[in-house]
SEVEXTI-913326 format. One record per residue (C-alpha): x, y, z; residue number from 1; residue in one letter. Coordinates in pm, whole numbers, padded with zeros to 5 digits, always signed. Each point is the difference from the previous one (the first is absolute). Example, Ala and Ser with C-alpha at 12.3 -4.5 7.8 and 13.67 -1.06 7.14 Angstrom:
2
+--------+--------+--------+-----+----+
|      X |      Y |      Z |   i | aa |
+--------+--------+--------+-----+----+
| +01230 | -00450 | +00780 |   1 |  A |
| +00137 | +00344 | -00066 |   2 |  S |
+--------+--------+--------+-----+----+
***
This chain:
298
+--------+--------+--------+-----+----+
|      X |      Y |      Z |   i | aa |
+--------+--------+--------+-----+----+
| -01758 | -03572 | -02820 |   1 |  M |
| +00130 | +00348 | -00084 |   2 |  G |
| +00310 | +00153 | +00146 |   3 |  D |
| -00035 | +00115 | +00361 |   4 |  I |
| +00097 | +00358 | +00076 |   5 |  D |
| +00231 | -00049 | +00297 |   6 |  L |
| +00003 | +00370 | +00079 |   7 |  E |
| -00376 | -00006 | +00051 |   8 |  Q |
| +00014 | -00320 | +00205 |   9 |  Q |
| +00283 | +00112 | +00229 |  10 |  D |
| -00135 | +00212 | +00290 |  11 |  P |
| +00347 | +00117 | +00092 |  12 |  L |
| +00215 | +00287 | -00119 |  13 |  S |
| +00360 | +00091 | +00063 |  14 |  Q |
| +00139 | +00284 | +00208 |  15 |  D |
| +00320 | +00192 | -00066 |  16 |  Q |
| +00209 | -00280 | +00153 |  17 |  D |
| -00149 | -00264 | -00227 |  18 |  G |
| -00205 | -00158 | +00278 |  19 |  Q |
| -00359 | -00096 | -00055 |  20 |  Q |
| -00270 | +00192 | +00183 |  21 |  V |
| -00375 | -00039 | +00014 |  22 |  K |
| -00207 | +00235 | -00206 |  23 |  R |
| -00249 | +00230 | +00160 |  24 |  G |
| -00353 | -00116 | +00078 |  25 |  R |
| -00151 | +00195 | -00286 |  26 |  D |
| +00240 | -00175 | -00240 |  27 |  Q |
| -00065 | -00356 | +00118 |  28 |  T |
| -00374 | -00005 | +00042 |  29 |  D |
| -00115 | +00242 | -00266 |  30 |  G |
| -00043 | +00299 | +00224 |  31 |  G |
| -00212 | -00171 | +00267 |  32 |  G |
| -00088 | +00151 | +00334 |  33 |  A |
| +00306 | +00136 | +00174 |  34 |  R |
| +00066 | -00009 | +00372 |  35 |  G |
| +00095 | +00290 | +00224 |  36 |  C |
| +00370 | -00075 | -00042 |  37 |  C |
| -00018 | +00017 | -00380 |  38 |  E |
| -00198 | +00324 | +00009 |  39 |  K |
| +00243 | +00155 | +00244 |  40 |  F |
| +00300 | -00105 | -00207 |  41 |  Q |
| -00159 | +00144 | -00313 |  42 |  E |
| -00055 | +00332 | +00178 |  43 |  A |
| +00364 | -00004 | +00119 |  44 |  V |
| +00123 | -00065 | -00354 |  45 |  S |
| -00195 | +00299 | -00133 |  46 |  K |
| +00136 | +00221 | +00278 |  47 |  W |
| +00362 | -00111 | -00019 |  48 |  M |
| +00080 | -00123 | -00353 |  49 |  L |
| -00018 | +00113 | -00363 |  50 |  P |
| -00262 | -00178 | -00208 |  51 |  E |
| +00245 | -00217 | -00194 |  52 |  D |
| +00133 | -00158 | +00321 |  53 |  L |
| -00327 | -00069 | +00181 |  54 |  R |
| -00074 | -00333 | -00168 |  55 |  S |
| +00346 | -00132 | +00091 |  56 |  T |
| -00049 | +00105 | +00360 |  57 |  Y |
| -00350 | -00149 | +00025 |  58 |  L |
| +00117 | -00327 | -00157 |  59 |  A |
| +00250 | -00073 | +00275 |  60 |  R |
| -00141 | +00172 | +00307 |  61 |  T |
| -00208 | -00122 | +00292 |  62 |  N |
| -00076 | +00114 | +00356 |  63 |  C |
| +00240 | -00252 | +00157 |  64 |  C |
| +00236 | +00090 | +00146 |  65 |  P |
| -00138 | +00336 | +00118 |  66 |  P |
| +00223 | +00310 | +00005 |  67 |  P |
| +00200 | -00127 | +00296 |  68 |  I |
| +00272 | +00265 | +00028 |  69 |  F |
| -00212 | +00312 | +00017 |  70 |  I |
| -00254 | -00162 | +00234 |  71 |  I |
| +00273 | -00133 | +00230 |  72 |  T |
| +00187 | +00331 | +00022 |  73 |  I |
| -00327 | +00185 | +00065 |  74 |  S |
| -00098 | -00238 | +00280 |  75 |  L |
| +00345 | +00036 | +00156 |  76 |  A |
| -00025 | +00380 | -00004 |  77 |  E |
| -00350 | -00011 | +00147 |  78 |  L |
| +00111 | -00244 | +00272 |  79 |  A |
| +00289 | +00226 | +00104 |  80 |  L |
| -00232 | +00302 | +00010 |  81 |  F |
| -00245 | -00188 | +00224 |  82 |  I |
| +00289 | -00109 | +00222 |  83 |  Y |
| +00114 | +00357 | +00061 |  84 |  Y |
| -00356 | +00130 | +00034 |  85 |  A |
| -00125 | -00268 | +00241 |  86 |  V |
| +00292 | -00157 | +00185 |  87 |  W |
| +00200 | +00322 | -00001 |  88 |  K |
| -00293 | +00242 | +00014 |  89 |  P |
| +00044 | +00358 | -00114 |  90 |  Q |
| -00180 | +00307 | +00132 |  91 |  K |
| -00175 | +00016 | -00336 |  92 |  Q |
| +00025 | -00208 | -00316 |  93 |  W |
| +00024 | +00285 | -00246 |  94 |  V |
| +00335 | +00148 | +00101 |  95 |  T |
| +00351 | -00121 | +00061 |  96 |  L |
| +00076 | -00083 | +00362 |  97 |  E |
| +00290 | -00126 | +00205 |  98 |  E |
| -00078 | -00368 | -00062 |  99 |  G |
| +00051 | +00048 | -00373 | 100 |  I |
| +00321 | +00197 | +00037 | 101 |  W |
| +00152 | -00257 | +00235 | 102 |  N |
| -00076 | -00288 | -00237 | 103 |  S |
| +00298 | -00195 | -00123 | 104 |  R |
| -00162 | +00006 | -00343 | 105 |  L |
| -00020 | +00379 | -00049 | 106 |  T |
| +00274 | +00159 | -00210 | 107 |  Y |
| +00182 | +00261 | +00207 | 108 |  K |
| +00304 | +00184 | -00140 | 109 |  P |
| +00203 | -00037 | +00319 | 110 |  E |
| -00052 | -00379 | -00015 | 111 |  L |
| +00061 | -00051 | -00370 | 112 |  R |
| +00288 | -00239 | +00074 | 113 |  Q |
| -00276 | -00249 | +00084 | 114 |  E |
| -00043 | -00089 | -00365 | 115 |  A |
| -00332 | -00185 | +00036 | 116 |  W |
| -00172 | +00333 | +00072 | 117 |  R |
| +00044 | +00099 | -00366 | 118 |  F |
| -00280 | -00245 | -00090 | 119 |  F |
| -00170 | -00088 | +00332 | 120 |  S |
| -00145 | +00353 | +00026 | 121 |  Y |
| -00267 | -00106 | -00250 | 122 |  M |
| -00175 | -00204 | +00272 | 123 |  F |
| -00047 | +00297 | +00239 | 124 |  V |
| -00271 | +00258 | -00071 | 125 |  H |
| -00078 | +00335 | +00154 | 126 |  A |
| -00371 | -00051 | +00058 | 127 |  G |
| -00331 | -00124 | -00134 | 128 |  V |
| -00005 | +00236 | -00298 | 129 |  E |
| +00356 | -00096 | -00092 | 130 |  H |
| -00050 | -00378 | +00013 | 131 |  I |
| -00340 | +00004 | -00172 | 132 |  L |
| +00126 | +00221 | -00284 | 133 |  G |
| +00299 | -00221 | -00068 | 134 |  N |
| -00195 | -00326 | +00026 | 135 |  L |
| -00275 | +00126 | -00229 | 136 |  L |
| +00240 | +00112 | -00272 | 137 |  M |
| +00226 | -00303 | +00006 | 138 |  Q |
| -00292 | -00244 | -00005 | 139 |  L |
| -00182 | +00184 | -00281 | 140 |  L |
| +00316 | +00004 | -00212 | 141 |  L |
| +00189 | -00299 | +00133 | 142 |  G |
| -00270 | -00265 | -00042 | 143 |  I |
| -00063 | +00068 | -00374 | 144 |  P |
| +00374 | +00037 | -00063 | 145 |  L |
| +00075 | -00330 | +00173 | 146 |  E |
| -00279 | -00177 | -00189 | 147 |  L |
| +00142 | +00116 | -00333 | 148 |  V |
| +00366 | -00020 | +00093 | 149 |  H |
| +00173 | -00232 | +00243 | 150 |  K |
| +00011 | +00054 | +00375 | 151 |  G |
| +00378 | +00000 | -00025 | 152 |  F |
| -00006 | +00292 | -00241 | 153 |  E |
| -00245 | +00202 | +00210 | 154 |  V |
| +00206 | -00079 | +00310 | 155 |  G |
| +00321 | +00113 | -00168 | 156 |  M |
| -00153 | +00333 | -00104 | 157 |  V |
| -00160 | +00054 | +00341 | 158 |  Y |
| +00320 | -00070 | +00194 | 159 |  M |
| +00206 | +00206 | -00244 | 160 |  A |
| -00228 | +00293 | +00078 | 161 |  G |
| +00034 | -00055 | +00375 | 162 |  V |
| +00380 | -00011 | -00013 | 163 |  I |
| +00027 | +00284 | -00252 | 164 |  A |
| -00227 | +00209 | +00222 | 165 |  G |
| +00208 | -00039 | +00314 | 166 |  S |
| +00334 | +00043 | -00180 | 167 |  L |
| -00124 | +00311 | -00183 | 168 |  A |
| -00122 | +00142 | +00330 | 169 |  S |
| +00335 | -00071 | +00166 | 170 |  S |
| +00170 | +00206 | -00274 | 171 |  I |
| -00240 | +00289 | -00065 | 172 |  F |
| -00169 | +00030 | +00340 | 173 |  D |
| +00258 | -00160 | +00228 | 174 |  P |
| -00131 | +00133 | +00334 | 175 |  L |
| -00355 | -00133 | -00033 | 176 |  S |
| -00155 | -00328 | +00106 | 177 |  A |
| -00208 | -00240 | -00210 | 178 |  L |
| -00310 | -00208 | +00067 | 179 |  V |
| -00251 | -00160 | -00235 | 180 |  G |
| -00010 | -00195 | -00324 | 181 |  A |
| -00029 | +00304 | -00226 | 182 |  S |
| +00324 | -00085 | -00184 | 183 |  G |
| -00137 | -00338 | -00108 | 184 |  G |
| -00345 | +00138 | -00077 | 185 |  V |
| +00146 | +00277 | -00215 | 186 |  Y |
| +00213 | -00255 | -00185 | 187 |  A |
| -00319 | -00183 | -00099 | 188 |  L |
| -00160 | +00332 | -00098 | 189 |  I |
| +00304 | +00098 | -00209 | 190 |  G |
| +00011 | -00335 | -00179 | 191 |  G |
| -00373 | +00005 | -00067 | 192 |  Y |
| +00019 | +00359 | -00123 | 193 |  F |
| +00271 | -00089 | -00251 | 194 |  M |
| -00206 | -00298 | -00112 | 195 |  N |
| -00298 | +00231 | -00058 | 196 |  A |
| +00213 | +00248 | -00197 | 197 |  V |
| +00195 | -00250 | -00211 | 198 |  V |
| -00307 | -00204 | -00093 | 199 |  N |
| -00234 | +00298 | -00030 | 200 |  F |
| -00080 | -00047 | -00369 | 201 |  R |
| -00076 | -00370 | +00042 | 202 |  E |
| -00232 | +00058 | +00297 | 203 |  M |
| -00358 | +00127 | -00005 | 204 |  I |
| +00061 | +00379 | -00046 | 205 |  P |
| -00238 | +00122 | +00271 | 206 |  L |
| +00132 | -00263 | +00239 | 207 |  L |
| +00358 | +00106 | -00069 | 208 |  G |
| -00077 | +00367 | +00062 | 209 |  V |
| -00194 | -00085 | +00315 | 210 |  F |
| +00284 | -00212 | +00142 | 211 |  R |
| +00264 | +00265 | -00064 | 212 |  I |
| -00214 | +00280 | +00149 | 213 |  L |
| -00083 | -00203 | +00311 | 214 |  V |
| +00368 | -00079 | +00059 | 215 |  I |
| +00098 | +00367 | -00042 | 216 |  I |
| -00272 | +00116 | +00239 | 217 |  I |
| +00086 | -00260 | +00267 | 218 |  I |
| +00374 | +00061 | -00022 | 219 |  V |
| -00039 | +00379 | -00003 | 220 |  G |
| -00232 | -00002 | +00302 | 221 |  T |
| +00220 | -00236 | +00200 | 222 |  D |
| +00314 | +00198 | -00081 | 223 |  F |
| -00178 | +00315 | +00112 | 224 |  G |
| -00083 | -00151 | +00338 | 225 |  F |
| +00354 | -00138 | +00031 | 226 |  A |
| +00151 | +00347 | -00062 | 227 |  F |
| -00238 | +00151 | +00255 | 228 |  Y |
| +00083 | -00256 | +00269 | 229 |  R |
| +00372 | +00039 | -00061 | 230 |  R |
| +00039 | +00379 | -00026 | 231 |  F |
| -00312 | +00177 | +00131 | 232 |  M |
| -00157 | -00222 | +00265 | 233 |  S |
| +00036 | +00112 | +00360 | 234 |  D |
| -00019 | -00352 | +00139 | 235 |  D |
| +00264 | -00069 | +00261 | 236 |  A |
| +00249 | -00281 | -00040 | 237 |  G |
| +00223 | -00122 | -00275 | 238 |  M |
| -00076 | +00101 | -00356 | 239 |  K |
| -00078 | -00278 | -00247 | 240 |  V |
| +00172 | +00021 | -00336 | 241 |  S |
| -00200 | +00026 | -00323 | 242 |  F |
| +00297 | -00091 | -00220 | 243 |  V |
| -00086 | -00371 | +00020 | 244 |  A |
| -00297 | +00082 | -00224 | 245 |  H |
| +00238 | +00135 | -00267 | 246 |  F |
| +00236 | -00296 | +00033 | 247 |  G |
| -00285 | -00247 | -00027 | 248 |  G |
| -00163 | +00155 | -00304 | 249 |  I |
| +00334 | +00031 | -00183 | 250 |  V |
| +00067 | -00369 | +00072 | 251 |  A |
| -00346 | -00083 | -00132 | 252 |  G |
| +00039 | +00207 | -00316 | 253 |  M |
| +00330 | -00175 | -00081 | 254 |  T |
| +00004 | -00353 | +00140 | 255 |  I |
| -00379 | -00019 | +00011 | 256 |  G |
| -00018 | +00121 | -00358 | 257 |  Y |
| +00216 | -00289 | -00116 | 258 |  V |
| -00195 | -00257 | +00203 | 259 |  F |
| -00352 | +00124 | -00075 | 260 |  F |
| +00003 | +00163 | -00344 | 261 |  S |
| +00052 | -00323 | -00197 | 262 |  D |
| -00202 | -00311 | +00065 | 263 |  Y |
| +00099 | -00343 | -00132 | 264 |  N |
| +00369 | +00086 | -00049 | 265 |  K |
| +00311 | -00138 | +00167 | 266 |  K |
| +00166 | +00265 | +00213 | 267 |  L |
| +00346 | -00157 | -00008 | 268 |  L |
| +00014 | +00060 | -00376 | 269 |  K |
| -00109 | +00364 | +00033 | 270 |  D |
| +00298 | +00243 | +00009 | 271 |  P |
| -00216 | +00252 | +00188 | 272 |  R |
| -00020 | -00247 | +00288 | 273 |  F |
| +00377 | -00013 | +00037 | 274 |  W |
| +00035 | +00377 | -00036 | 275 |  I |
| -00245 | +00050 | +00287 | 276 |  C |
| +00167 | -00265 | +00216 | 277 |  I |
| +00346 | +00147 | -00050 | 278 |  V |
| -00131 | +00352 | +00061 | 279 |  G |
| -00173 | -00109 | +00321 | 280 |  F |
| +00316 | -00172 | +00127 | 281 |  I |
| +00207 | +00313 | -00072 | 282 |  I |
| -00255 | +00211 | +00189 | 283 |  F |
| +00015 | -00237 | +00300 | 284 |  I |
| +00381 | +00009 | +00007 | 285 |  L |
| +00002 | +00380 | -00021 | 286 |  F |
| -00259 | +00028 | +00280 | 287 |  A |
| +00195 | -00237 | +00225 | 288 |  V |
| +00325 | +00191 | -00052 | 289 |  L |
| -00182 | +00330 | +00057 | 290 |  F |
| -00141 | -00124 | +00330 | 291 |  N |
| +00340 | -00126 | +00114 | 292 |  I |
| +00217 | +00297 | -00096 | 293 |  F |
| -00209 | +00309 | -00087 | 294 |  L |
| -00331 | -00001 | +00186 | 295 |  S |
| -00057 | +00290 | +00247 | 296 |  P |
| -00223 | -00227 | +00210 | 297 |  A |
| +00139 | -00079 | +00348 | 298 |  P |
+--------+--------+--------+-----+----+
***
């Protein structure tokens, strides 16, 4: 008998950690009929990754487990909104009312010593339009990101945006309250935007232009409404800060850039990772000291 080509016989390949992973369906059965999961993953790879990395992603991916983090956080936000809308009914669902302001989750400048409010505000939303907009954006971006990257990485970027949003608001708009998950959503947007820009040449050109234009239009429109609600709206009650949007998108364009721009690389060996971590820690320390000693908030 002739020599056997072990590479052709072995249906496994190695990932970046040297562990064996199963090859994609089209590699093992000669391009046979693919299921819905395989088709969806292929579409995600074209949307999220440069061409030279798609085969690596498809070789090791599957639909189990599902994107647990982004689904869990979305369900939690929806559950809290239903709680305040049904069990603590408002006069109308589209505006802020007393039940929202009295929540122990809302960030209020006069209660900033209750440190949990700097991240718990993400669970409380101002109305139907607010919650639906945030859920739609974070699911559309978060699910593909979590399929390509790990849930831990998406969770880190999301929470970094939430915390950066509230701390930035406490510094630059210290007399305003905060509700909603916009800080986390904008962190995902910022990270995805940097991924689209950095990998533009390796992506399908029209797809790259389309992604960047859509992000710019969405961000510009949302910022416009945020400015209007903060400075020109005649609605009574406390004013909601828009600065969390800035804090979130800056966190996404820095930390999110490191997490999302490179696939199949170890973050702990990337000096950009440590630069972002150190910078974020310095920002947190500065914000804490500002709130303790310099803030004009009561």
